[in-house]
C-alpha positions in Angstrom: 12.3 -37.8 -4.0 8.6 -36.8 -4.4 7.3 -33.3 -3.4 3.6 -34.0 -3.9 2.1 -35.1 -0.5 -1.6 -34.5 -0.6 -1.9 -35.9 3.0 0.4 -33.3 4.4 -1.0 -30.8 7.0 0.9 -27.5 7.3 1.9 -26.5 10.8 5.0 -24.3 11.1 5.2 -23.6 7.4 5.0 -20.7 4.9 2.0 -21.7 2.8 1.8 -20.4 -0.8 -1.2 -20.5 -3.0 -0.2 -20.6 -6.7 -2.3 -20.5 -9.8 -0.5 -22.6 -12.4 -1.0 -22.9 -16.1 0.8 -25.9 -17.6 0.1 -28.9 -19.8 0.9 -31.2 -16.9 -0.2 -29.7 -13.6 1.2 -32.4 -11.4 4.7 -32.2 -13.1 4.6 -28.4 -12.9 3.7 -28.6 -9.2 6.5 -31.1 -8.5 9.0 -28.9 -10.4 7.8 -25.8 -8.6 8.2 -27.2 -5.1 11.5 -28.8 -6.0 13.1 -25.7 -7.5 11.9 -23.4 -4.6 13.2 -25.6 -1.8 15.9 -28.2 -1.8 15.8 -29.8 -5.3 17.2 -29.0 -8.7 16.7 -30.3 -12.3 18.7 -33.5 -11.8 19.2 -36.1 -9.0 21.4 -35.0 -6.1 22.4 -37.2 -3.2 21.9 -36.4 0.5 19.1 -33.9 0.2 17.8 -32.8 3.6 14.3 -34.0 3.3 13.1 -32.2 6.4 13.6 -28.9 4.4 11.6 -30.1 1.4 8.5 -28.3 0.2 5.2 -30.2 0.3 2.6 -29.8 -2.4 -0.4 -30.6 -0.2 -3.3 -29.5 -2.5 -4.0 -29.6 -6.2 -7.4 -28.4 -7.3 -7.6 -27.6 -11.0 -5.0 -24.9 -11.6 -4.7 -24.0 -7.9 -1.7 -25.5 -6.2 -0.8 -25.0 -2.5 2.7 -25.5 -1.3 4.0 -25.6 2.3 7.6 -24.6 3.0 9.1 -25.5 6.4 9.9 -22.3 8.3 13.5 -23.7 8.8 14.1 -22.9 5.1 14.0 -19.2 5.8 16.2 -16.6 7.6 14.3 -14.8 10.2 13.6 -11.2 9.4 14.9 -11.5 5.8 12.0 -11.0 3.4 14.4 -10.9 0.5 15.5 -14.5 1.2 12.0 -15.7 1.6 10.9 -14.2 -1.7 13.9 -15.5 -3.5 12.8 -19.0 -2.6 9.1 -18.9 -3.1 9.0 -16.4 -6.0 12.4 -16.7 -7.6 13.4 -19.0 -10.4 10.0 -20.7 -10.5 8.5 -18.0 -12.7 10.9 -18.8 -15.5 10.6 -22.6 -15.6 9.8 -24.2 -19.0 7.4 -26.7 -17.5 5.1 -23.8 -16.4 3.3 -21.7 -19.0 2.2 -19.1 -16.5 2.3 -18.7 -12.7 0.7 -16.4 -10.2 1.4 -16.3 -6.5 -2.1 -15.5 -5.2 -1.6 -15.7 -1.4 0.9 -16.4 1.3 0.5 -17.3 5.0 3.3 -16.8 7.4 3.7 -18.8 10.7 4.1 -16.8 13.9 7.8 -17.9 14.2 8.6 -15.8 11.1 6.2 -12.9 11.6 8.0 -12.2 14.9 11.1 -11.2 12.9 9.5 -8.1 11.5 8.7 -4.8 13.2 5.3 -4.2 11.8 3.7 -0.7 11.7 5.2 1.8 14.2 1.9 3.7 14.4 -0.8 2.0 12.4 -4.4 3.1 12.3 -4.7 3.8 16.0 -1.4 5.7 16.3 -2.2 7.9 13.3 -5.7 8.6 14.6 -4.1 9.8 17.9 -1.6 11.9 16.1 -4.2 13.5 13.9 -6.8 13.7 16.6 -9.4 12.1 14.4 -10.9 9.3 16.4 -13.5 7.8 14.0 -14.1 9.3 10.6 -12.1 8.6 7.4 -9.3 11.0 6.7 -9.4 13.3 3.6 -6.3 13.9 1.7 -5.0 15.2 -1.6 -2.0 15.0 -3.9 -0.7 18.3 -5.1 -1.5 18.8 -8.8 -0.1 19.2 -11.3 2.1 16.4 -10.1 5.3 17.9 -11.4 6.3 21.4 -12.6 5.3 23.5 -9.7 8.0 25.5 -7.8 8.4 24.8 -4.1 6.6 28.1 -3.4 3.6 27.3 -5.6 3.5 23.7 -4.3 3.2 25.1 -0.7 0.5 27.6 -1.8 -1.6 24.7 -3.3 -1.1 22.6 -0.2 -2.2 25.6 2.0 -5.4 26.0 0.0 -6.2 22.2 0.4 -5.5 22.4 4.2 -7.6 25.4 4.6 -10.5 23.8 2.7 -10.6 20.8 5.0 -8.0 18.3 3.9 -6.3 16.5 6.7 -3.3 15.4 4.7 -1.5 16.6 1.6 1.1 14.5 -0.1 3.6 14.6 -2.9 3.0 12.8 -6.1 5.1 9.6 -6.6 6.9 11.4 -9.5 8.1 14.3 -7.3 11.4 13.9 -5.3 14.2 16.4 -5.7 14.0 18.0 -9.1 15.6 21.3 -9.9 12.2 23.1 -10.4 11.1 22.0 -6.9 14.0 21.0 -4.6 13.2 18.6 -1.8 14.4 20.7 1.2 12.8 23.9 0.0 9.5 22.2 -0.6 9.5 20.4 2.7 10.3 23.6 4.6 7.7 25.7 2.8 4.9 23.1 3.0 5.4 22.3 6.7 5.3 26.0 7.4 1.9 26.3 5.7 0.7 23.1 7.4 1.4 24.7 10.8 -0.3 27.9 9.7 -3.4 26.0 8.6 -3.4 24.2 12.0 -3.5 27.5 13.8 -6.3 28.9 11.6 -8.5 25.8 11.5 -7.9 24.3 14.9 -7.4 20.9 13.2 -4.3 18.7 12.9 -2.8 18.7 9.5 0.0 16.6 7.9 2.2 16.8 4.9 3.7 13.7 3.3 6.9 14.4 1.4 8.1 11.7 -1.0 11.6 10.6 0.3 12.0 7.8 -2.3 15.7 7.5 -3.4 18.6 5.2 -2.9 18.7 4.0 0.6 21.2 6.3 2.3 19.7 9.4 0.7 16.2 8.2 1.6 17.4 8.0 5.3 18.9 11.5 5.1 15.6 12.9 3.6 13.6 11.2 6.4 15.9 12.7 9.0 15.5 16.2 7.4 11.7 15.8 7.6 12.0 15.1 11.3 14.3 18.0 11.9 11.9 20.3 10.1 9.0 19.3 12.3 7.4 17.0 9.7 5.0 14.2 10.7 5.2 11.7 7.8 7.4 10.2 5.1 6.0 8.8 1.8 7.9 6.0 0.1 7.4 4.4 -3.3 7.6 1.0 -1.7 7.6 -1.3 -4.8 10.2 0.7 -6.5 12.6 1.1 -3.6 12.3 -2.6 -2.8 11.8 -4.8 0.2 15.4 -4.4 1.5 15.4 -0.6 1.4 11.9 -0.4 3.0 12.9 -2.9 5.8 16.1 -0.9 6.4 14.3 2.3 6.7 11.8 0.8 9.1 14.6 -0.5 11.3 16.2 3.0 11.5 13.3 3.7 13.9 12.9 7.2 12.5 9.7 8.5 14.2 7.6 9.1 11.1 4.7 7.0 9.9 5.4 5.5 6.5 2.9 6.2 3.8 3.4 3.5 1.2 2.7 4.3 -2.4 2.5 1.2 -4.6 3.7 2.8 -7.9 4.8 0.0 -10.4 2.9 -2.7 -8.6 0.6 -3.4 -11.6 3.7 -4.5 -13.6 3.3 -7.8 -11.8 0.0 -7.7 -9.9 -2.4 -6.8 -12.8 -2.3 -10.0 -14.9 -4.7 -12.7 -13.5 -2.4 -15.4 -15.1 1.2 -14.4 -14.2 2.9 -12.5 -11.4 2.3 -11.8 -7.7 -0.9 -10.5 -6.2 -1.4 -7.2 -4.3 -2.7 -9.4 -1.4 0.8 -11.0 -1.1 2.5 -7.6 -1.2 0.1 -6.1 1.4 0.9 -8.8 3.9 4.6 -8.3 3.4 4.4 -4.5 3.7 2.4 -4.8 6.9 5.0 -7.2 8.4 7.9 -4.9 7.4 6.1 -1.9 8.9 4.2 0.5 6.7 1.5 2.5 8.4 -0.7 3.2 5.4 -0.9 1.6 2.0 -2.6 2.4 -1.3 -5.0 -0.4 -2.2 -7.2 0.9 -5.1 -10.7 2.3 -5.1 -13.2 0.0 -6.8 -14.6 3.2 -8.2 -12.4 5.7 -10.0 -9.8 5.5 -12.7 -7.6 2.6 -11.6 -8.0 -1.1 -12.5 -8.9 -3.5 -9.8 -11.6 -6.1 -9.1 -13.9 -5.4 -6.2 -13.2 -8.6 -4.2 -9.4 -8.3 -4.8 -9.4 -4.8 -3.3 -11.6 -5.8 -0.4 -9.4 -8.7 0.4 -6.4 -6.4 0.7 -8.4 -4.1 2.9 -9.3 -7.0 5.2 -5.7 -8.3 5.6 -4.5 -4.8 6.5 -7.1 -4.8 9.4 -7.3 -8.4 10.6 -5.2 -9.9 13.4 -1.6 -10.5 12.5 0.5 -11.8 15.4 0.7 -8.5 17.3 1.2 -6.3 14.3 -0.8 -3.0 14.2 -3.5 -2.4 11.6 -2.6 -0.5 8.5 -4.6 2.4 7.1 -6.0 1.6 3.6 -5.5 4.4 1.2 -8.1 4.9 -1.6 -6.7 7.0 -4.4 -7.1 7.2 -8.2 -9.7 9.3 -10.1 -11.9 10.0 -7.1 -14.2 13.0 -6.6 -16.6 14.1 -3.9 -19.5 12.3 -5.5 -17.7 9.0 -4.7 -17.5 9.5 -1.0 -20.8 8.0 0.1 -20.1 4.8 -1.9 -16.6 4.5 -0.4 -17.9 4.8 3.1 -20.5 2.2 2.4 -17.9 -0.2 0.9 -14.9 0.3 3.2 -16.2 1.8 6.4 -14.3 4.5 8.4 -10.7 3.1 8.7 -9.6 4.5 5.3 -7.8 7.5 3.9 -9.5 9.0 0.9 -7.2 10.8 -1.4 -8.3 13.1 -4.2 -6.1 14.7 -6.9 -8.1 16.2 -9.8 -11.2 15.6 -7.7 -10.1 18.5 -5.5 -7.9 20.7 -7.7 -10.2 20.4 -10.7 -13.1 22.0 -8.8 -14.4 24.9 -10.9 -13.8 27.3 -8.0 -10.4 26.0 -7.1 -8.5 23.8 -4.6 -10.0 25.2 -1.4 -13.6 24.7 -2.7 -12.7 21.2 -3.9 -11.5 20.3 -0.4 -14.6 21.9 1.2 -16.8 19.8 -1.2 -15.0 16.6 0.0 -15.5 17.4 3.7 -19.2 18.3 3.0 -19.7 15.0 1.1 -18.1 13.1 4.0 -20.2 14.8 6.6 -23.3 14.0 4.6 -22.3 10.3 4.2 -21.6 9.9 7.9 -24.8 11.5 8.8 -26.7 9.3 6.4 -28.4 12.2 4.6 -28.6 13.4 1.1 -26.0 15.9 -0.2 -27.3 19.3 1.0 -28.2 21.7 -1.8 -27.4 24.5 0.6 -23.7 23.7 0.4 -22.6 25.4 -2.9 -19.1 23.8 -3.1 -20.5 20.3 -3.0 -23.3 21.1 -5.3 -20.9 22.5 -7.9 -18.6 19.5 -7.6 -21.5 17.1 -8.2 -22.5 19.1 -11.3 -18.9 19.0 -12.5 -18.3 15.2 -12.1 -21.8 13.7 -12.3 -21.0 12.3 -15.8 -18.1 10.3 -14.3 -20.2 8.2 -12.0 
C-alpha cells in the first residue's frame, strides 16, 4: 500500500509540515506516513485504507502529510501527538526530523475549549483598552522570603507595573511557601490598586502534579487572586487540558520553560509554532513567545509567526496575549511596539529590578518609555528614571 499521493488535496485532515533529513526522502516520507497512521514495518492484511495518511507534497526536504480527522479522538491532544509526533522521530530511515507546522480541521478544533478570557477578556479585567501591558518577574527568582517577595512586588506595582509574576523556578519552597506568598502578594496588589487607581494583577506559579495544581488554583481564587501561571511544557498537554476543563475562573499565563529542548534545533524536534497552536486550542490566555531583542534565542520570523497565530482567526477561539520576556529593559520598548504592536505583554526582570535607583524607579522607567513610544516622541530628558535606565543599559542595545 503506497502512502505517497502527490495528487491528494486535503479536506477534513490534520496537515503536518515536516522537514526531513534522510538519504532517500521518498522512502523516509513513506515510512513516516505509514508509521504515524495505519501501517507498520511489515505487510499487514486488511488495513483500513480510508484512515491512511497521504504524503501530498515533497519539495526538497519539506514533506507535507495529511491525516484523516477520523484517525483522532476528539478533544484528546495526547492521542493526536502520539500519532503525528510519536515513533517517527526515532526511525532509522530518518536522520533528522522537525515538525514545522500543523493545521487542524474545524471538526477537531471544536473539541477544545480555547482561551477563557483571551486578549479582550484580560483587557476588560485590567481596564487597559489599548496599550501593551507592562509586567515584571520578581527577582532574584528564588531565595526571597514571602514577606520580601511581596515587598518587591509592591514596589513594582507602585512604580507602574500592571502585572507581577513568579519565576518559573518558584513554587512552594520552604523559604517562600506558596500560600504565604500568595496571601501577602495579593494583599499588596490590592493596596497598590487603591493607591494608584489602576488595576493590578499577581500571577502565582501553580505548577505541580495535577491534583496539587488544581488545589493551588482554587486557593488563588479563594484568596481573591486574578491569575494562575503554569509551566505548560513541563506539566504537559494532559495536565494543562485538565486544568482548563476545571473551569477555574482564572486566566492561564503560560510559561514555556523547557520548550527549547525540542524547539531550538532547526533540524530536529517540534517548532514553537506547533506548540502555540496547541496551547491556544487547549485554552491558555497568554503565552511567552520570545522577544527578537533581549537575551533569548529566536529568529525574528519564527517569533513573528507565533505572534500571528495567536491573533489570527481560529474557529471561534479567542486571541491569546503574546508575552515578550527575556533580557528586556526600558530602552527596548520602542522597538517592541514597532515590531509587535499593542496586543502584547512586555515583561522585565533585571530590566526593572536592576535599575540603579531600585525596583520602583525601574517600573517607572518602563511606563515612561512606553508612553514615549505610543506618543511617537523621543525619550524625554525630563524623566529622570528613564534617563538613568537608558544610561544603565545603553551598552546592551
